[in-house]
C-alpha positions in Angstrom: 241.1 104.7 139.6 238.0 102.5 139.5 240.1 99.3 138.9 242.4 100.3 141.8 239.4 100.6 144.1 238.0 97.3 143.0 241.3 95.6 143.7 241.6 97.2 147.1 238.0 96.2 148.0 238.6 92.6 146.8 241.8 92.4 148.9 239.9 93.7 151.9 237.1 91.2 151.5 239.5 88.4 151.1 241.3 89.3 154.3 238.0 89.6 156.1 236.8 86.2 154.9 240.2 84.7 156.0 239.8 86.3 159.4 236.3 84.9 159.8 237.5 81.4 158.9 240.4 81.6 161.3 238.1 82.8 164.0 235.6 80.0 163.7 238.0 77.2 162.8 240.1 75.4 165.5 242.3 72.4 165.4 239.4 70.1 166.2 236.5 71.6 164.2 235.4 73.5 161.2 232.0 75.0 160.4 231.3 74.9 156.7 228.6 74.2 154.2 228.9 72.8 150.6 229.8 76.1 149.0 231.4 78.4 151.6 232.6 78.8 155.2 229.7 79.8 157.5 230.6 82.0 160.5 228.5 82.0 163.6 226.0 84.8 163.3 226.1 87.6 165.9 222.6 88.7 164.7 220.1 86.9 167.0 217.5 87.3 164.2 219.6 85.0 162.0 219.7 81.7 164.0 221.8 79.0 162.4 220.3 75.5 162.8 223.3 73.3 163.7 223.6 69.6 163.3 226.5 68.3 165.3 228.7 65.2 164.7 232.3 64.2 165.3 235.2 65.4 163.2 238.1 63.3 161.9 237.4 60.0 160.1 233.8 59.6 159.1 231.6 56.5 158.8 228.4 55.4 157.1 226.2 55.6 160.2 226.6 59.4 160.9 226.7 60.1 157.2 223.2 58.5 156.8 222.1 60.0 160.2 222.9 63.5 159.0 221.2 63.0 155.7 218.0 61.8 157.4 218.1 64.7 159.9 218.2 67.1 156.9 215.0 65.5 155.6 213.1 66.8 158.6 211.4 70.2 158.1 213.0 71.8 161.2 216.5 70.8 160.1 216.4 70.8 156.3 218.4 74.1 156.2 220.7 73.1 159.0 224.5 73.4 158.9 226.5 70.3 159.8 229.3 71.0 162.4 232.0 68.4 162.8 233.7 68.7 166.2 234.5 66.9 169.4 234.6 70.1 171.4 231.8 70.0 173.9 231.2 73.7 173.9 230.6 73.6 170.2 228.4 70.4 170.4 226.4 71.9 173.3 225.5 74.8 171.0 224.0 72.4 168.4 220.3 71.8 168.0 220.9 68.1 167.5 224.0 65.9 167.9 224.7 62.4 166.5 227.5 59.9 167.0 229.4 61.9 169.5 229.1 63.4 173.0 228.5 60.2 175.0 224.8 61.0 175.5 221.6 59.3 174.4 218.7 61.5 175.3 215.9 61.9 172.7 214.4 64.8 174.6 217.5 66.9 174.2 218.2 65.5 170.7 221.4 63.8 171.7 222.0 60.5 169.8 225.3 58.9 170.6 225.7 55.1 170.9 229.4 54.8 171.9 229.0 55.0 175.7 229.5 51.8 177.7 225.9 52.0 179.1 224.3 52.0 175.7 222.7 48.8 174.4 219.5 49.9 172.7 217.9 48.0 169.8 214.9 48.9 167.7 212.9 46.4 169.7 213.7 48.4 172.9 212.2 51.5 171.3 209.3 49.6 169.6 208.7 46.6 171.9 205.6 45.6 169.9 207.5 44.9 166.7 208.8 41.6 165.6 212.0 41.0 167.7 213.8 39.5 164.7 213.7 42.9 163.0 215.2 44.9 165.9 217.7 42.5 167.3 220.9 44.5 166.6 222.4 47.3 168.7 221.6 50.7 167.1 224.2 53.1 165.6 223.6 56.8 165.2 221.8 55.9 161.9 219.5 53.5 163.6 218.8 55.9 166.4 217.7 58.7 164.1 215.7 56.2 162.0 214.0 54.8 165.1 213.0 58.2 166.5 212.3 60.1 163.2 212.0 57.3 160.6 208.2 57.5 160.2 208.3 61.2 159.6 211.2 60.9 157.2 209.6 58.1 155.2 206.3 60.1 155.0 208.2 63.1 153.7 210.0 61.1 151.0 206.9 59.1 149.9 204.4 62.0 150.4 202.4 59.8 152.8 201.1 60.4 156.3 203.5 59.2 159.0 200.7 57.6 161.0 199.4 55.4 158.2 199.7 51.6 158.5 201.6 51.5 155.2 204.2 53.9 156.5 204.8 51.5 159.5 205.0 48.5 157.2 207.6 50.2 155.0 209.4 51.4 158.1 210.1 47.8 159.1 211.2 46.8 155.6 213.6 49.7 155.2 215.1 49.0 158.6 215.5 45.3 158.0 216.9 45.7 154.5 219.0 48.9 154.8 219.5 50.5 158.1 220.1 47.4 160.2 223.1 46.4 158.1 224.7 49.8 158.8 223.9 49.5 162.5 225.5 46.0 162.6 228.7 46.9 160.7 229.3 50.1 162.7 228.9 48.1 166.0 231.1 45.3 164.8 228.4 42.6 164.7 229.1 39.6 162.4 226.3 38.3 160.2 227.0 34.7 161.4 229.5 32.6 163.3 232.5 31.0 161.7 234.9 31.9 158.9 233.2 33.1 155.7 234.2 31.6 152.3 234.5 35.1 150.9 234.2 38.7 152.2 232.0 41.5 150.8 233.9 44.7 150.0 231.2 46.6 148.1 228.6 47.3 150.8 227.5 50.9 151.5 229.6 51.2 154.7 232.7 50.2 152.7 232.0 52.6 149.9 231.6 55.4 152.4 234.9 54.4 153.9 236.5 54.5 150.5 235.7 58.2 150.3 238.2 59.1 153.1 241.6 60.4 152.0 244.2 57.7 151.6 247.1 57.6 154.0 249.4 59.2 151.4 246.9 62.0 150.4 246.6 65.4 151.8 244.1 65.5 154.7 242.8 68.8 156.2 239.6 69.7 158.0 238.3 71.2 154.7 239.1 68.1 152.7 237.6 65.8 155.3 234.4 67.9 155.4 234.1 67.9 151.6 234.6 64.1 151.6 232.1 63.8 154.4 229.5 65.7 152.4 230.0 63.2 149.6 229.5 60.4 152.0 226.2 62.0 153.2 225.1 62.3 149.6 226.1 58.7 148.7 224.3 57.2 151.8 221.3 59.4 151.3 220.9 58.7 147.7 220.8 54.9 148.3 218.5 55.4 151.3 216.0 57.3 149.2 216.2 54.7 146.5 215.5 52.0 149.1 212.6 53.9 150.5 211.1 54.6 147.1 211.4 50.9 146.2 209.6 49.7 149.3 207.0 52.5 149.1 206.2 52.7 145.4 207.0 49.2 144.2 207.2 46.7 147.1 204.2 47.9 149.0 201.8 48.1 146.0 202.8 44.5 145.2 201.9 43.5 148.7 198.4 44.8 148.2 198.0 42.6 145.1 199.4 39.6 146.9 196.9 40.2 149.8 194.0 40.3 147.3 195.2 37.1 145.6 195.6 35.5 149.0 192.0 36.5 150.0 190.7 34.9 146.8 192.7 31.7 147.0 189.7 29.4 147.5 188.3 30.6 144.2 191.2 28.9 142.4 190.9 25.5 144.2 188.9 24.2 147.2 192.1 23.5 149.0 193.0 27.2 149.1 196.6 26.3 148.2 196.8 28.0 144.8 197.1 31.8 144.4 196.6 33.6 141.1 198.1 36.9 140.0 197.1 38.8 136.8 200.5 40.5 136.7 204.1 39.3 137.3 205.4 40.9 140.5 207.7 40.2 143.5 205.4 38.1 145.7 207.4 35.5 147.8 208.4 37.8 150.6 204.8 39.2 150.8 203.3 35.7 150.8 205.3 34.5 153.8 204.4 37.7 155.8 200.7 37.4 154.9 200.6 33.7 155.8 202.2 34.5 159.1 199.8 37.4 159.8 196.9 35.1 159.1 198.3 32.1 161.1 198.3 29.8 158.0 202.1 29.4 157.5 203.0 26.8 154.8 199.5 26.7 153.3 200.1 28.1 149.8 201.7 25.5 147.4 201.6 27.3 144.0 201.5 30.8 142.6 200.4 31.3 139.0 201.3 34.5 137.1 201.6 35.7 133.5 204.9 35.6 131.6 204.8 37.2 128.2 202.5 35.0 126.1 202.1 32.2 128.6 201.5 31.5 132.3 203.9 30.3 134.9 203.2 27.8 137.8 205.7 28.5 140.6 206.1 26.1 143.5 206.4 27.9 146.8 209.7 27.3 148.8 209.6 26.2 152.4 211.3 29.5 153.3 212.2 32.7 151.5 215.8 31.6 150.9 215.3 27.9 150.5 215.5 25.7 147.4 213.3 23.1 149.1 209.7 23.2 148.0 206.5 22.8 149.8 204.9 20.9 146.9 206.9 20.6 143.6 205.3 20.0 140.3 204.8 16.3 139.4 208.0 14.4 139.0 206.7 12.5 135.9 206.6 15.8 134.0 210.0 17.3 134.9 212.5 17.9 132.1 210.2 16.5 129.4 209.3 18.2 126.1 206.0 20.1 125.9 204.4 17.3 123.8 205.4 14.6 126.3 204.0 16.6 129.2 200.7 17.1 127.4 200.5 13.4 126.6 201.3 12.2 130.2 199.2 14.8 132.0 196.3 14.9 129.6 196.5 18.7 129.8 196.6 20.9 126.7 199.1 23.6 125.9 201.8 22.6 128.4 205.1 24.4 127.7 207.7 23.0 130.2 208.4 21.8 133.7 211.8 22.4 135.2 213.9 19.4 136.2 213.6 20.3 139.9 209.8 20.8 139.7 210.1 24.4 141.0 208.4 26.0 138.0 206.5 25.1 134.9 204.6 26.8 132.1 201.3 26.6 130.1 200.0 28.7 127.3 196.6 29.3 129.1 195.5 30.2 132.6 193.2 27.2 132.7 196.0 24.9 131.7 198.3 26.4 134.4 195.6 25.9 137.0 195.2 22.2 135.9 198.9 21.6 136.2 198.9 23.0 139.7 195.8 21.0 140.8 197.2 17.8 139.4 200.4 18.3 141.3 198.5 19.0 144.5 196.5 15.8 144.1 199.7 13.9 143.4 201.3 15.3 146.6 198.2 14.5 148.7 198.1 10.9 147.4 201.8 10.4 148.0 201.6 11.8 151.5 198.5 9.6 152.2 200.3 6.5 151.0 203.3 7.4 153.2 
């Protein structure tokens, strides 16, 4: 008797769940979370926070936008609704990538309408225009309006700190901007490339969509979309943590080394680090901020049991150097370099002059100073 009751109850619940699903699913939309179908609540005390985006094929921009929105305290428990039905979208607390409206006050963030041409520079006119020179996608819009708060939450910082704003720029330039450009069909450059990149995040999100010869239902698309949200979000968080917990602390060390540059040589053209770290990008930014672009010629830093002397390039991506190490030393044995330079403990000098080594910090400084003097004499003679 008990088993019969259990079976009847299970059947009844199954039919009820099916009825609820049928009631709240239409041809164009489905309301669902990761684990179960979620009906609209008729109990006003149980408000469902709804994040709206379009149904059908998904893309990287709204996947990342939805992830970022759920990082905000007021939306972290929100349910994502995928629909193009305006009555459903109008019931959402925030809508991205659909609806034809850009209105931050009402939390509508579409970028497809013909009148939309906003870039990050339009929203932050005081920022470097090179950073914000690409039309925003839904990812860029959410990042522009909520990015400082999202970064602060991930990094456990204050959203109004200067470091948050510095990291904001770097994450946009090195992560979000690419997604904006790809979604808006903006090429990286003019002309035909030698090869194409098929492993960027936008492409990997696209690879999650069902293939043409696979089954495709609203439920399958929603499940795949959640995977896209997770993929985009995981890489976004990794990027934020890198710039917040690795890149930014390195910037502080580079800034301190820059401020002490005249202690290494009267020219102020040699900086010294007591730890190996990523420094080139920081150096170019710091030089620009202090209106001394092109001043630093060499950076010295430890490498295992010796010290490296690295010539600074003319730009971040250039192989051309501001001031290479002396040509006479390049490609020679350590003994030959010591003999010609009259500097002890030399290890090597690369054949291009972009880097060299010495066993001691004093020897590394001597090699840098001698190369500076050589450059000055050569320029003077020219």
